[in-house]
Structure formats: structure tokens, C-alpha cells
C-alpha positions as CSV (number, residue, x, y, z in Angstrom):
1,M,-57.4,-135.8,4.9
2,I,-55.8,-139.2,4.0
3,I,-54.7,-141.6,6.7
4,N,-52.4,-144.6,6.1
5,A,-51.0,-146.7,8.9
6,S,-49.4,-150.1,9.5
7,V,-48.3,-152.1,12.5
8,R,-46.4,-155.4,12.2
9,M,-44.9,-157.8,14.7
10,G,-41.1,-157.9,14.7
11,S,-39.2,-160.9,13.5
12,S,-37.2,-161.6,16.7
13,A,-37.3,-165.4,17.4
14,D,-38.5,-164.9,21.0
15,K,-41.5,-162.6,20.1
16,K,-44.9,-164.0,20.6
17,T,-47.0,-160.9,20.4
18,C,-46.8,-157.4,19.0
19,D,-46.3,-154.8,21.6
20,D,-46.9,-151.8,19.3
21,S,-50.3,-150.1,18.9
22,L,-51.5,-147.3,16.7
23,L,-54.5,-145.0,17.1
24,F,-56.3,-142.6,14.8
25,T,-59.6,-141.3,16.1
26,S,-61.8,-138.5,15.0
27,L,-63.2,-136.2,17.6
28,S,-66.1,-135.3,15.4
29,P,-69.6,-136.7,16.3
30,A,-69.7,-138.9,13.2
31,G,-66.0,-139.7,13.2
32,I,-64.1,-143.0,13.0
33,S,-62.0,-144.6,15.7
34,N,-59.4,-147.2,14.9
35,L,-57.0,-148.9,17.4
36,L,-54.6,-151.0,15.3
37,S,-52.6,-153.9,16.6
38,W,-50.6,-156.9,15.3
39,N,-50.5,-157.2,11.5
40,S,-53.1,-154.5,10.9
41,R,-53.4,-151.8,8.3
42,L,-55.5,-148.7,8.0
43,A,-56.1,-146.7,4.9
44,C,-59.0,-144.2,4.7
45,E,-59.9,-140.8,3.4
46,I,-62.0,-138.3,5.3
47,P,-63.4,-135.2,3.6
48,G,-62.9,-131.8,5.0
49,D,-61.1,-130.7,8.1
50,I,-61.7,-132.7,11.3
51,Q,-60.6,-132.7,14.8
52,F,-58.5,-135.9,15.6
53,I,-56.1,-137.7,17.8
54,A,-53.3,-139.7,16.2
55,A,-50.8,-141.7,18.3
56,V,-48.3,-144.5,18.4
57,A,-47.4,-146.6,21.5
58,D,-44.7,-149.1,21.9
59,G,-45.0,-151.5,24.8
60,V,-41.6,-151.6,26.5
61,G,-39.6,-154.8,25.6
62,G,-38.2,-156.7,28.5
63,S,-41.1,-155.8,30.8
64,P,-44.2,-158.0,31.1
65,A,-47.4,-157.3,29.1
66,G,-46.0,-154.5,26.9
67,N,-48.9,-155.2,24.5
68,V,-51.4,-154.7,27.2
69,A,-49.8,-151.4,28.3
70,S,-49.8,-149.9,24.8
71,R,-53.4,-150.8,24.1
72,F,-54.5,-149.7,27.6
73,V,-53.0,-146.2,27.1
74,L,-54.3,-145.7,23.5
75,S,-57.8,-146.9,24.3
76,H,-58.0,-144.4,27.2
77,I,-56.6,-141.6,25.0
78,A,-59.2,-142.5,22.4
79,A,-61.9,-142.0,25.1
80,L,-60.9,-138.4,25.9
81,S,-63.5,-135.6,25.4
82,P,-61.5,-132.4,25.2
83,P,-63.5,-129.3,26.1
84,A,-63.4,-126.1,24.1
85,G,-60.3,-124.1,24.9
86,T,-58.3,-127.3,25.7
87,G,-54.6,-126.6,26.2
88,P,-51.4,-128.4,27.2
89,E,-52.2,-128.3,30.9
90,W,-55.5,-130.2,30.5
91,L,-54.0,-132.8,28.2
92,A,-51.0,-133.3,30.5
93,G,-53.4,-133.8,33.5
94,E,-55.4,-136.4,31.5
95,L,-52.3,-138.3,30.5
96,R,-51.0,-138.4,34.1
97,Q,-54.4,-139.7,35.2
98,I,-54.2,-142.4,32.5
99,N,-50.7,-143.3,33.8
100,A,-52.1,-143.6,37.4
101,D,-54.8,-145.9,36.1
102,L,-52.2,-148.0,34.2
103,L,-50.1,-148.3,37.4
104,R,-53.1,-149.3,39.4
105,Y,-54.1,-151.9,36.8
106,G,-50.6,-153.3,36.7
107,S,-50.5,-153.7,40.4
108,S,-53.7,-155.7,40.4
109,D,-52.2,-158.7,38.6
110,K,-48.7,-160.2,39.0
111,D,-48.6,-161.0,35.3
112,L,-49.0,-157.3,34.5
113,S,-46.7,-155.9,37.2
114,G,-44.2,-153.4,35.8
115,M,-45.9,-153.2,32.3
116,A,-44.9,-150.0,30.5
117,T,-45.2,-148.2,27.1
118,T,-44.0,-145.2,25.2
119,V,-46.5,-142.9,23.6
120,S,-46.2,-140.1,21.1
121,G,-49.0,-138.3,19.3
122,V,-50.9,-135.2,18.2
123,M,-54.3,-133.9,19.2
124,A,-55.7,-131.5,16.6
125,L,-58.8,-129.5,17.7
126,Y,-60.3,-126.0,17.8
127,G,-57.7,-124.5,15.5
128,K,-54.7,-125.7,17.5
129,A,-52.6,-128.8,17.8
130,L,-51.1,-130.4,20.9
131,L,-48.1,-132.6,20.8
132,F,-47.8,-135.2,23.5
133,H,-44.8,-137.5,24.1
134,V,-43.0,-139.7,26.5
135,G,-40.4,-142.3,25.5
136,D,-38.7,-142.9,22.2
137,S,-41.5,-143.1,19.6
138,R,-41.5,-140.1,17.3
139,V,-43.6,-137.5,15.4
140,Y,-42.2,-135.8,12.3
141,V,-43.5,-132.9,10.1
142,P,-42.1,-131.4,6.9
143,D,-40.3,-128.1,7.3
144,G,-39.2,-126.7,4.0
145,R,-36.7,-129.0,2.4
146,F,-36.3,-130.9,5.7
147,L,-38.2,-133.4,7.8
148,R,-38.3,-132.1,11.4
149,Q,-38.6,-134.4,14.4
150,L,-41.0,-132.7,16.8
151,T,-40.3,-135.2,19.6
152,L,-37.0,-135.6,21.6
153,D,-36.1,-139.2,22.4
154,H,-36.2,-139.8,26.2
155,T,-33.1,-142.0,26.0
156,L,-29.5,-141.7,27.1
157,T,-28.2,-140.8,23.6
158,Q,-31.4,-139.2,22.4
159,G,-31.5,-141.6,19.4
160,R,-27.9,-141.0,18.3
161,S,-26.9,-144.6,19.2
162,P,-30.0,-146.9,19.0
163,A,-27.9,-150.1,19.3
164,D,-26.8,-149.3,22.8
165,N,-29.4,-147.0,24.4
166,K,-31.5,-146.9,27.6
167,L,-35.1,-145.6,27.8
168,L,-35.4,-142.9,30.5
169,A,-39.2,-142.3,30.5
170,C,-42.4,-144.2,29.8
171,M,-45.9,-144.6,31.0
172,G,-46.3,-147.3,33.7
173,G,-43.3,-149.3,34.6
174,G,-44.4,-149.7,38.2
175,D,-43.2,-146.2,39.2
176,S,-45.1,-143.0,38.9
177,S,-41.8,-141.0,38.4
178,N,-41.3,-142.8,35.0
179,I,-43.7,-140.2,33.4
180,N,-41.8,-137.2,34.8
181,M,-40.4,-136.3,31.4
182,L,-43.8,-136.1,29.8
183,R,-44.0,-133.3,27.2
184,V,-47.2,-131.7,26.1
185,E,-47.1,-128.5,24.1
186,E,-48.9,-126.6,21.4
187,V,-47.3,-127.0,17.9
188,Q,-48.0,-125.8,14.4
189,L,-49.2,-128.5,12.0
190,P,-48.2,-128.5,8.3
191,G,-50.5,-127.0,5.7
192,T,-52.8,-128.7,3.2
193,G,-51.0,-131.4,1.2
194,S,-48.3,-131.9,3.8
195,G,-48.0,-134.9,6.1
196,I,-47.5,-135.9,9.7
197,V,-45.4,-139.0,10.3
198,L,-45.5,-141.1,13.5
199,T,-43.2,-144.0,14.1
200,T,-42.0,-146.5,16.7
201,D,-38.3,-147.3,17.1
202,G,-38.6,-150.5,15.0
203,I,-38.9,-148.1,12.1
204,H,-36.7,-145.1,12.8
205,D,-33.9,-146.8,14.6
206,S,-33.2,-148.7,11.3
207,M,-32.9,-145.8,9.0
208,E,-32.0,-142.1,8.6
209,T,-34.4,-139.2,8.7
210,D,-33.5,-138.6,5.0
211,D,-34.9,-142.1,4.2
212,I,-38.3,-141.1,5.6
213,K,-38.2,-137.7,3.8
214,T,-37.4,-139.5,0.5
215,A,-40.3,-141.9,1.0
216,L,-42.6,-138.9,1.5
217,K,-41.6,-137.6,-1.9
218,Q,-42.1,-141.0,-3.5
219,Y,-45.5,-141.6,-2.0
220,P,-47.0,-138.1,-1.3
221,D,-50.6,-139.3,-1.0
222,G,-49.6,-142.1,1.4
223,Q,-50.1,-145.0,-1.0
224,G,-47.2,-147.4,-0.4
225,F,-45.5,-145.1,2.2
226,C,-46.0,-147.4,5.2
227,E,-45.1,-150.6,3.3
228,H,-42.0,-149.0,1.9
229,L,-40.7,-147.9,5.4
230,T,-41.5,-151.3,6.9
231,N,-39.7,-153.2,4.2
232,L,-36.7,-150.8,4.4
233,A,-36.5,-151.3,8.2
234,L,-36.6,-155.1,7.7
235,R,-33.9,-155.0,5.0
236,N,-31.8,-152.9,7.4
237,G,-32.0,-155.6,10.1
238,S,-34.8,-154.4,12.4
239,Y,-36.2,-157.2,14.6
240,D,-38.5,-155.0,16.6
241,D,-42.2,-154.3,16.1
242,L,-42.7,-151.9,13.2
243,S,-45.3,-149.2,13.3
244,V,-45.8,-146.2,11.1
245,M,-48.6,-143.7,10.3
246,L,-48.9,-141.0,7.7
247,I,-51.6,-138.4,7.8
248,V,-51.8,-136.2,4.7
249,M,-53.6,-133.0,5.7
């Protein structure tokens, strides 16, 4: 398994911190754990099949401490210890508890009040894979000649009009109902040699799905994939934080 990931702060003039975070953590006893933040890259190869969690989180712009929210959620997801037989109900319950903890933490400090984040990811373990998602970050997998988006944007236009859209769901945000659209379900991961792609909206709102599919063909082993998509998003005018991860199975 080969993992390549990159997170970069956007170029908006009023940005002072990167609100995006990325997580790849092995659930194996001798595994690795990486929580990536502003201007960080990850590139590693892990022999054999492993159990893992991979996720992207985008602290909601316009709300305070988006960077704190995204790191809080991913650090708590990284600490999960799924038991044998784990299914969607268990993971959904854990994510709702993390959301409650985030709300409690946000209410403890006026500078954190209302902080919020999206999160999308995959937990692969015990021969199954669980997709979890709330907000407008995305998970893609190859499907024949196509690249299939496993997640559905929780926005008014479901990603069809990113220039004028409204986020309908997130973790935190000062209201426990913001997580009501949380989706957790069992999914089929691609076979050996195929990839899983995770992005925040700074990447995918600035390009077509075909652009991501073409990049996968150009960089099948992940080398250069993240840099290519980041540069393409910047050329296409993205000012948001830019996060992308590719896991080659």
C-alpha cells in the first residue's frame, strides 16, 4: 500500500491559518499515525494489507477556529479502537460522541464558539470498509472507466454550483443538529493496484472529476498526483485550502 497526501494553505489574502487537516492512521499494533496540517506532505509505503483509517477534514470558513475543529475531530478519530465485528452503527455512534465532545469544547471558550468542520473518510478493517461523511469533502474510487464519487455533498446544489453554495451539514457549529445528515455505510474498496482519493473542496470545486481521473492515469503509483492536483486547482483560481490524499491499494 502506497500513501501520498498533501495539505496546503489557500492563497486568499485574509487567510492566516490552514483550516484543512488530513489523517492516515494504521490500526495495526506496529502501525503509523500521521495527522497532517498546513504545508505538510506525506509519502510512505506499507508492505502487505493493513487495517487503517484515512480521512480529510475542512474547518468551516467564516466560523471561528476552523483549524481547531478539523484537528480536534481527526485526532479523536485517530484514537478510535474498533472492536471485531465493527459495523456502521458503532462508527456512527462514535462520531456522534466526537461531535458532542467538539460542541462541549467549543462552548468552553468564546474564541472557539461555533467552530465547525466537515469530515470524510474510510475505515478499512476486518475484511470490510466503512465510509463516513458529513459536509462537502469527498471520497472517490475507480469504477471501470470512471471515477466514482462515494460521498454526496451536503450542500444546496450538491456540488453542481460551487461558486454559490451553502453547506447543510457539519460537525460542531454550535448546534447538535448540524450532524443529522451524517452518513456511515459499508462500501466495497477497489482491488489491488487501484486507488482511493480523498479531497477537500479547495481541490474538487476547481476542477472536473475527469481531471482527477486523468491524473490517476498519469501518476498511478501516487508520485506527483497530489502536487499535480494542487497546482491545477491553483491555476484554476482556487483560493481555499487544498488537501488531497491518494491511497494505492
